[in-house]
DRENZA-233491 format. One record per residue (C-alpha): residue in one letter; x, z, y. Coordinates in steps of 0.2 Angstrom, whole numbers, padded with zeros to 4 digits. Last residue first. Layout:
<sites>
+----+-------+-------+-------+
: aa :    px :    pz :    py :
+----+-------+-------+-------+
:  a :     X :     Z :     Y :
...
+----+-------+-------+-------+
</sites>
This chain:
<sites>
+----+-------+-------+-------+
: aa :    px :    pz :    py :
+----+-------+-------+-------+
:  a : -0008 : -0023 : -0038 :
:  g :  0000 : -0009 : -0048 :
:  a : -0006 :  0004 : -0036 :
:  c : -0020 : -0004 : -0025 :
:  g : -0020 : -0009 : -0007 :
:  l : -0014 : -0027 : -0009 :
:  p : -0025 : -0030 : -0025 :
:  e : -0041 : -0035 : -0016 :
:  g : -0033 : -0047 : -0003 :
:  t : -0042 : -0062 : -0011 :
:  a : -0026 : -0072 : -0010 :
:  a : -0018 : -0061 : -0024 :
:  y : -0032 : -0065 : -0036 :
:  a : -0030 : -0084 : -0033 :
:  e : -0011 : -0082 : -0035 :
:  i : -0013 : -0073 : -0051 :
:  d : -0026 : -0085 : -0058 :
:  r : -0015 : -0100 : -0054 :
:  d :  0001 : -0092 : -0062 :
:  s : -0010 : -0089 : -0077 :
:  a : -0015 : -0072 : -0082 :
:  d : -0009 : -0063 : -0098 :
:  a : -0021 : -0049 : -0095 :
:  f : -0014 : -0032 : -0090 :
:  h : -0017 : -0017 : -0101 :
:  v : -0018 : -0001 : -0091 :
:  v : -0014 :  0016 : -0100 :
:  t : -0021 :  0030 : -0090 :
:  e : -0013 :  0046 : -0084 :
:  s : -0020 :  0061 : -0075 :
:  v : -0012 :  0074 : -0064 :
:  a : -0019 :  0090 : -0057 :
:  t : -0017 :  0100 : -0041 :
:  t : -0025 :  0115 : -0033 :
:  v : -0019 :  0118 : -0015 :
:  p : -0019 :  0135 : -0007 :
:  a : -0026 :  0136 :  0010 :
:  f : -0016 :  0129 :  0024 :
:  v : -0009 :  0138 :  0039 :
:  g : -0010 :  0126 :  0054 :
:  s : -0017 :  0141 :  0064 :
:  f : -0034 :  0134 :  0070 :
:  l : -0041 :  0124 :  0056 :
:  d : -0033 :  0133 :  0042 :
:  v : -0038 :  0150 :  0047 :
:  p : -0056 :  0144 :  0050 :
:  s : -0056 :  0138 :  0032 :
:  a : -0054 :  0121 :  0025 :
:  r : -0053 :  0121 :  0006 :
:  t : -0041 :  0113 : -0006 :
:  f : -0040 :  0100 : -0020 :
:  a : -0025 :  0088 : -0024 :
:  h : -0026 :  0075 : -0037 :
:  g : -0011 :  0065 : -0043 :
:  t : -0014 :  0049 : -0052 :
:  i : -0002 :  0040 : -0065 :
:  l : -0007 :  0022 : -0070 :
:  t :  0004 :  0019 : -0086 :
:  a :  0009 :  0001 : -0090 :
:  s :  0004 : -0012 : -0103 :
:  r :  0010 : -0030 : -0104 :
:  g :  0002 : -0047 : -0104 :
:  r :  0006 : -0049 : -0086 :
:  q :  0017 : -0035 : -0079 :
:  a :  0032 : -0044 : -0071 :
:  h :  0022 : -0060 : -0065 :
:  w :  0009 : -0048 : -0058 :
:  r :  0022 : -0039 : -0048 :
:  e :  0029 : -0055 : -0040 :
:  v :  0011 : -0061 : -0036 :
:  t :  0007 : -0044 : -0028 :
:  r :  0024 : -0044 : -0018 :
:  e :  0020 : -0061 : -0011 :
:  v :  0002 : -0057 : -0006 :
:  t :  0008 : -0042 :  0003 :
:  h :  0004 : -0023 :  0003 :
:  p :  0011 : -0020 : -0015 :
:  k :  0004 : -0003 : -0017 :
:  g :  0014 :  0009 : -0026 :
:  q :  0026 :  0006 : -0041 :
:  l :  0035 :  0019 : -0051 :
:  e :  0049 :  0013 : -0062 :
:  g :  0052 :  0018 : -0080 :
:  d :  0048 :  0000 : -0086 :
:  l :  0031 :  0001 : -0078 :
:  l :  0024 :  0017 : -0070 :
:  l :  0010 :  0012 : -0059 :
:  m :  0006 :  0024 : -0044 :
:  s : -0009 :  0034 : -0039 :
:  d : -0012 :  0046 : -0025 :
:  g : -0026 :  0057 : -0023 :
:  a : -0035 :  0069 : -0010 :
:  v : -0050 :  0080 : -0011 :
:  v : -0054 :  0092 :  0003 :
:  v : -0068 :  0105 :  0000 :
:  a : -0077 :  0110 :  0016 :
:  g : -0078 :  0128 :  0021 :
:  e : -0078 :  0124 :  0039 :
:  p : -0082 :  0106 :  0042 :
:  v : -0067 :  0094 :  0045 :
:  e : -0070 :  0085 :  0061 :
:  d : -0061 :  0096 :  0074 :
:  a : -0046 :  0099 :  0063 :
:  f : -0044 :  0081 :  0059 :
:  q : -0025 :  0079 :  0059 :
:  d : -0021 :  0096 :  0051 :
:  i : -0035 :  0097 :  0038 :
:  v : -0032 :  0078 :  0034 :
:  a : -0013 :  0081 :  0033 :
:  n : -0015 :  0095 :  0021 :
:  a : -0025 :  0084 :  0008 :
:  k : -0013 :  0070 :  0011 :
:  a :  0003 :  0080 :  0008 :
:  t : -0005 :  0087 : -0008 :
:  a : -0009 :  0070 : -0014 :
:  l :  0009 :  0064 : -0010 :
:  c :  0017 :  0079 : -0019 :
:  t :  0006 :  0076 : -0034 :
:  v :  0010 :  0058 : -0035 :
:  v :  0029 :  0062 : -0035 :
:  e :  0028 :  0077 : -0046 :
:  a :  0019 :  0067 : -0060 :
:  p :  0032 :  0053 : -0059 :
:  s :  0045 :  0066 : -0062 :
:  p :  0057 :  0071 : -0048 :
:  d :  0075 :  0067 : -0050 :
:  p :  0084 :  0076 : -0036 :
:  v :  0070 :  0089 : -0033 :
:  r :  0072 :  0097 : -0015 :
:  t :  0080 :  0082 : -0007 :
:  r :  0070 :  0070 : -0018 :
:  l :  0054 :  0078 : -0011 :
:  e :  0060 :  0074 :  0007 :
:  a :  0062 :  0056 :  0002 :
:  v :  0045 :  0055 : -0007 :
:  i :  0037 :  0062 :  0009 :
:  a :  0047 :  0050 :  0020 :
:  d :  0041 :  0035 :  0009 :
:  e :  0023 :  0041 :  0010 :
:  d :  0023 :  0042 :  0029 :
:  v :  0006 :  0050 :  0031 :
:  g : -0009 :  0046 :  0042 :
:  p : -0023 :  0054 :  0033 :
:  v : -0039 :  0044 :  0030 :
:  l : -0055 :  0055 :  0033 :
:  v : -0070 :  0050 :  0022 :
:  l : -0085 :  0062 :  0023 :
:  p : -0091 :  0062 :  0006 :
:  e : -0107 :  0055 : -0001 :
:  i : -0109 :  0062 : -0019 :
:  g : -0122 :  0055 : -0031 :
:  g : -0109 :  0052 : -0045 :
:  s : -0108 :  0033 : -0042 :
:  r : -0104 :  0038 : -0024 :
:  l : -0089 :  0049 : -0030 :
:  v : -0082 :  0035 : -0041 :
:  s : -0085 :  0022 : -0027 :
:  l : -0076 :  0032 : -0014 :
:  r : -0061 :  0034 : -0026 :
:  s : -0061 :  0015 : -0029 :
:  p : -0062 :  0011 : -0011 :
:  s : -0046 :  0020 : -0008 :
:  s : -0044 :  0025 :  0010 :
:  s : -0041 :  0044 :  0005 :
:  a : -0044 :  0061 :  0011 :
:  l : -0061 :  0063 :  0004 :
:  v : -0070 :  0077 :  0012 :
:  l : -0084 :  0086 :  0003 :
:  p : -0097 :  0097 :  0011 :
:  m : -0104 :  0112 :  0002 :
+----+-------+-------+-------+
</sites>
């Protein structure tokens, strides 16, 4: 059965490959800020789990919608979204070196919770041609992350590699 990874995350791809799974990778184009804003119109104070689950679900459905010609019939579509919860505030990807350095200064020597929403669905002929999506199964996982008490020099060097720019929590 084909597996579609609806994610640009190198970590998610690496986990699947280490388990012997070579998925078809299709990266959905979603406006995460708009999705969260729309969620907040329905749920005034969504929990961190609701936020990441909503984003993962939107990504799974977006892949089926945006890549209808590429998603194999019957494929399982897996999507995820992770955010770091630090001091009661959710943080997504930093995207810039400056923001990465700023975040690392705030979290070094501390612990935070990485919250990941997972969404699973199947592509069927009805999905591909009608825009009606199959039911989505979701799950949430939480992992406590302990950050090193890194020096300013190490933080700046790490940020300059570009690796943390696309990772929740930098």
